[in-house]
N, C-alpha and C positions, 0 to 999 in steps of 0.2 A: 608563625603558622598561617596557613591559608585555607580558605573554604572555596572549592571549585564545584560549581553545580552544573549538571547537564541533564537534559531530559531527551530521550529518544522516543519518538512515536512512530511505530511501524504501521504500513498499510497492508492489510491482510491480503490484497490482490497481488502484491509484488514480493519477490523473494529477496532481493539484494538491498544494499544500503541506499539505493535510490528510492526504495520504499520510504515514504516521508519520514525522515527524522524531523518531525514537525518542529521541534525546537532542540537544537544541540548547542545551547549557549553555555560557554564556560565563563563564569563571572568571578573574577578574582577578588577576594577580600582578605585582609589581615585580621587575625583574631588574637586577642591578647590571652585568651584562655581556651584551651581545648575542652569544649563543653560536653563531648560525648566520647569518653575513653572506651576502649574496646571491651572493658570489663562489663559494660552495660548490656552487652548482648548475651543471649542464653545459648548454651551448647545444645544442638539438636540430638535427640535420641532416635536412632533408626534401627528397627528390628532388634530392639533390646540392647544394642551396643552403642556407646557414644562414638560418633564419627571421629576418626583420627585424621583430621584434615591435613596435617603436616605430612603424614605418610601417604595419603591418597593424592592430594593436590597441594603441593607446597604453597603456603601463604594464602590459600583460599579457604575461608571459613564459612560454613553454612549456619545461619543463625535465625531463630525467631526473634522478633523484637516487639515487646509489648508497647513501647512508645509509639511505633508506627501504627500498630493495631488500634491503639486508643485514639490517636489523633484522626486516623481515617474513619473510625467509627463515629467520632464526633462530627467530622466533616459531612458524612452521609446524613447524620441526624440534622445537620444544619441546612441541608438542601442540595448538596452535591449529588446529582443523580445522572451525570453524563455516562454514557456507554458508547463504545465504538460502533459505527454503523454495521448493521447486519449481525451484531453480537448480542447475546443476552448476558445480563449480570451473572457473575459467578454464583454458584449455589451458596457459598459462604456469605457473600454480600447480601443475597436475598434473605438468608436466615438471620443475619445480624440486624438488617433493617426491620425485619418482622419483629424481632425481640425488642427493638427500640421504639416500636409503635406506642408502647405504654409509657414512654419517657414523660417526665413532668412537662406540662404544656408551657409553663412560664420559662423554664430553662430552654426548651426547644425554640421558643419564640426569640429569646435573647441571642441564641446561637445563630438562628436564621438571620436576624437583623445584622449581626456582625458580618456574616458571610456576604450578604447583599451590599453592605456598606463598604466592603473592601474588595471591589472587583479587580480582575486581571484581564489582560487583552483577550485571552482565550482559555479554554479548559485545560490545555496542556500546562501553561504557566501557573494556572490556579492550583492544580494538584501538586505541581512541583514545589511551590512555595510551602505548602503544608507539610510535604515530606521533609523539606529542609528544616522546618520548625521542629518536627518530631525528632530528628537526629540531633538537635541541639538542646533537647530537654534531659533532665535527670530522670531516673527510673520512677515508675509509678510506686506509690500513689502521689509522690511529691510533684513530679512533672513540672519542675521549675526551670525557666530559661536563665542560665547563669552566665551568659556571655556579656562582655562589655557593650553597652548600648552604642558606643561610638564606633565599634567595629563589627557589629552585627550585620550580616548580609542584608542588602536592601530589600530583597523579597521577604525576608523574615521580619525586618523592621516594619514593613507595610502591614503585617498582620499581628504585630506584637500586641499582646493582651488576650489573644485567643487562648493562650495556654492557661489563663485563669479560668476561662469557661471550661476548658478541658479538665482541669483539676476538679471542678464542681461536677462535671459530667461523669468522671471516673467513679465517683461515689454514688451519684444518683442513679446511674445506669447499671451499677454493680458489674463493672467491666471485668473485674477479676473473675467472676463466675462466667461471664460471657466468653472471656479468653479461654478458660479451661474447656468450655464446651466445643470451641472450634480449633483449638490448638493443634489437634492431630491432623487436621486438613493442611495446615501450614507445614507441618513436618513432612507430610507426604509430598507436598509440592517441592520442598527442598530436596527430597530424595530423588525426585525425577530430574531436577536440575543438576544434581551431583554428576549424573552420567553425561549431561550436556557439557558441563564445564570440564569434565575429564577429557572428553573428545576434543574440545577446543584447545585445551592446554597441550595435549599430545600433538595435535595438528600444528599448532603454532611453534612449539619448541622444536619439533622435527624440521619445520621450515627454517628456523633460525640456526639449526644444527648445534643446539646446546642442550645439555642435560637439565633435568629438573633440579633446581637448587633452592635452598631455603634462604630467603632474603630477611635479614634481621631487622631492617629498618622500614619495610613496607608490608602491608597486609591488605587483603581484599575480604570484605565481609558481604556475603550474599544473603539478602533478606527477601522473603516472599511477601507480597502485599495483595491479598485476595479481596480487599475492599475498594480497590481502584478499578479503573476501566481496563479493558483488554488493550493490547498493543502499546503498553507503556513500559519503558525502562528508564528509571531515574538513576543517575550516577552522581554521587556526591563525594568530594574529597575533603577530609579533615586532616590537614597537613599531609602525612604520608600514609594515611589510612583511607582506603577506597571503599566506599559503600555503594553497592549495586542493589537497588530496590526494584523488583520485577513484579509487574501486575499479572493478572490471570492469563493463562494461555490455553489454547485448545490442544496443542501438541508440544512436547518438550523440545522440539527443534525450532519452534516459532521465532525465538529471539537469537538464533545462532550468531548472526552477523553483528547485531548490536552488542552481544556479550563478548564476542571476539574483539570488537573495537575496544571495549574496556580492558580486556586482558592485554591487548597490545599497548595500551597506555601504561599498564603496570610494568611491562617489560621495557618500554622505550623511554618513559619519563626519566629514569636515572641515566640513560645513555645520553639523552639530550642535555641533561644537567652537566654531565661529565665533560661534554664538548662545547658547553655554552660559550666559552671565550672564543673558540674558533668560529662557531656559528654566528656570533654577533659581529664578526668582522664583515659579514655580508648583510648587515642590517639595512643597507640602502635599498634592498629588495622590498622593504616594507612600503616604499613609495609605490611600487607596482601594485601591491595589495590594496593600498588606500585609494587607488583610482578605479577599482573595480566597481561595476554598477550595483552589485547586490552584496557588498561586503557586510558581514555581520559585525555588530558593534563590538563584540568581544574580541575581534581580531584587529581592531583599528590600530592599536599601539602595542600589540603583543607579538613580537616577531618569533620568539621561541615557541609560542603556542601555535602560530601558523606553521612553523617547521614541523612540530610534532603531529598536528592534525593532517598536514599534507603527506607526511611520511606514512601515517596509518592508512590514509585513503589510497595511496599508491600501492601499498601492500595488499589491501583488500581487493582492489581492482585486479591485481595479479593473481591472487589466490582464488578469486571467485569471478571468472569472466562473465560478462553480462552483455546481452544484445543491445542495450542502450548505452554502450560505452561512451560514444561521443557526447551524448546528453549529460551523462554523469561527469565527464571531464569538464565540460563547459560550466555546469552548475557549480562544481567544486571550485574552479578557478574564479568565477564571478563572485563567489561568496568570500573570496579573500585567500583561499588556499592555493596560492599561485605557484607553489613548488610541487603540486601534485604531478604534473606531466614529467618534471625533472626526476622526481623520485620513482615514478612508474618506470621510466627508462632505466634508472639505476637498478631497480629491483629485477628487471629483465636480465641485465648484465650479471647480477648476483646469481641468478638461476643457472647461468652457464659456467660459473666458476665454483667448483665443488671443493676448493681448497681452503675456504675461509668461512667463518661463522658470520652471521648477520651483524651481531654487535661489533665485531672487528671491521666489517665492511662499511659500517656507518661512518667511520672516520673518513674514509675516502669520499663518501657521498657528501659529507659536510664540507670538506675542504674544496671540492670542485664546483661548488655553487658559484654562479657568475651572473652578473646582471644581463650580459648580452644573451646568454642562453634563455633566461627567463623572459626577456623582452621578445625574443624570437617566438617563444611559446605563446606570449600574449597575442602576437600577430596571428599565429596559427589558430589560437582559440577564437579570435575574432572572426576569422574566415569560417571556422567550423560552426560558429554561432549563426552566421548569415546563412550557411547551407542548411542548418537545422530549421531555422525560421522559415526559409523558402519551402523546405520539405513539409513543414507543419502547415504552412498556408495552402500548399497544394492538397495536402490531405484534408484540410478543413473544407476546401472548395469541393473536393470529390465527395466528402461526406455530406455536404450540403446538397449537392446534385443528387446523390443517392437517396437522401431523405426526401427531397422534392419528388423524385421519381417514384419512390415508395408510396408517397401520399397520393400521387396521381393514379398509380396502379390500384390503390385501395379504393379510390373513388370510382375508377373504371369498373372494377369487380362488383362494386355495389350496384352500379347502374345496369350492368349486364344481368345480375341476379334479379333485379326488379323487372327488367325487360322480359326475362324468361317467364316470370310469374304472370305478367300481364298477357303474354302470348298464350300461356296455358288457359287463361280466362277469356281468350278471344278479344281482349281489349287492344286492338291493333294500333290505333292512333297514338295512345299514350306510350305504348311500347316503342313505336317508331320514333317518337319524340326523344325518348331516353337514349335510343341507339344513336341518334344524331349527336347527342351530347357526348356520347362515348367517342365518336369519331372526331369531335372537336378537340378532345383531350389526347386521343391516340388515333391519328388519321389512318393508320394501317391495321387497326384491330380486326383480326380475322373473325372473332366471335360476333362482332357487330355486323359485319357483312353477311355472315351466315344467317343471323336472325332477320336481317332486312330481306334476304332472299326468301325466307319462309313467309314473311308478310306479303311480299310481292306475289309469291306463288298462290297464297290464299286469296289474293285479289285477282287471280287468273292472268296476271301480267308475267307471262313466262319469259319474255325477252329480258325484262328487268331482273327477274329471278335468276336467269342463266348468267347474266353479267355479275350479279352479286356473288353467286356461287363460285364463279371463276376467281373473283378476288379472295374469297374465303379459302379456296384451295391452294393458294400460293404459299410457298414456304417463306418464313417459318410459320408454322401453323400446327396446332395440336393434331395428332394423327386422326382422331375420330372426326374432327371438323373437316379435315382434308378428305377423308374417306367418304363421309356423307355428302359433301359438296360435289365430289366427282360422281357419286352414285346418282344424285338428283340431276346433275347435268346430263348424265347418260339417259336417265328416264325421260327428260324433256326431249332429247333428240329422238329417242325411240318413239315417243308419242307423235312425232312428226314423220315417222317412217324412215328416219335416217339411221338404219340399223347398224351399218358398218361403223359409223362414227360413234354411235352409242356403245357398241361392243368395246371400242378402244378405251372408253372411259371406265366401263365395268372391269376390264382387265387391269387397268391401273389400280383399281380398288383392291383386287385380289393379290396384287404384288406388294401391298403395303403391310408393314409389321406393326405390332403393338396392339393395344386394346382399341379396337375400332367400333366397339359398341354395336355389334351385329351387322355392320356395313358389309363385311366380306361375304358373310352368308347370303345377304340380300343380293349382292352383285353376282355370286355364283348361280343363284336361282334365276336371276334375270337373264343370264347368258343362256341357261338351259331352255328357258321359255321363249327366247327370241327367235323369230323366223331366220332361216339361213339367207 
């Protein structure tokens, strides 16, 4: 028997699988004892009737699980308070934490000390380990870890002993009462996901061109976990039993791709097992995976796992096109899934051949794998990576330039605003000093020239004012600045008796469009009052 653990963490800003699966580690362990038989789970009652999973969704069972509830409640009491960015803890999590505020201080202290003394690299692997522990416990109130210590998964071995605190916690916190208080919320969450999984199974089975069938040797158990962070999907395999533990979500479509990934495992794992002998004839491709720069540790010596995950990724890329296709392909290849491009091409060919089911087509895919094709893919991925890196560098440079320009513009706007206030207060010299600072930052700034022209005009230096107004009126310039600059230039010419030239400036103002802040009306009045 084997225990396979995976945790998918999705990023709420992205829709597809490039959304950070912050950790999708499959770590294989042999277990001498199946510690969590399916009879531990409780059947969910929805709208008064027991859900008939076999009839609705073959092999997919929706369950509440008091072990998961108890362990996650204990973990929250011990100090686990992480929540995904920009999200709030679920109402159930808030309610449970509030109820646990009265927990015995000594027990809380010992639980917190254990939690702090057994750290993991990140919050994703932290919560994943405790979910693994929960699924390996017997039912409450016993909550006993019954696996052989020699074969217990490493992540669970690391926190072995916490179950003893959980046993004490179960009684001290009256978890049985706590569970009954919040159980309906879990059942409601499962009801929402029943529709999601129904859509996923229908979509996937239709794509595979196969009917819904009952598999006697494999089952999927879907468990809601409202005491965890948002954006978390934990997948755990106990031999051929698939546990999918889903954290809180805002919408019932939020985890569609992660859940479809797990459903594809359910469909494809037996196919890969069936053709394992043929697949392993190409095991030299493991060398290509092992030389990838970001290969995940769980793929290092697991060729069949690489095949399965690459096939799933190829299918999902085909089913759910994404604008960052190149980046997804490069990331997948560099992480060790070197057959992703090959399977993606194969899936495209399958799409055009409507005479075969996907399980039957897999035999062709597995037989035609070849080192030369994959090495060609490696070269293409390398070129793709260089292109993406160059594009990323250009984008970073452009963003840096844009940020610098925005910072300068912000400074310029501030100086112009201060200058306008100083002008209104007749503080001409300080205003002029700030305007020169503006022109040092932005040599062609029309606003600065406009205000300098006003300062020159107030100092009776009409020649200098005319020059500055001329610069302010040049395009590009805000319509009102251009209009008032032309108007003032016309007024200066009219004061000299140069009426013909002045008229031409006033007429330019009347031809302008937009909000001229009264300049058009002033120009029309000046034309009427001007001598012929």
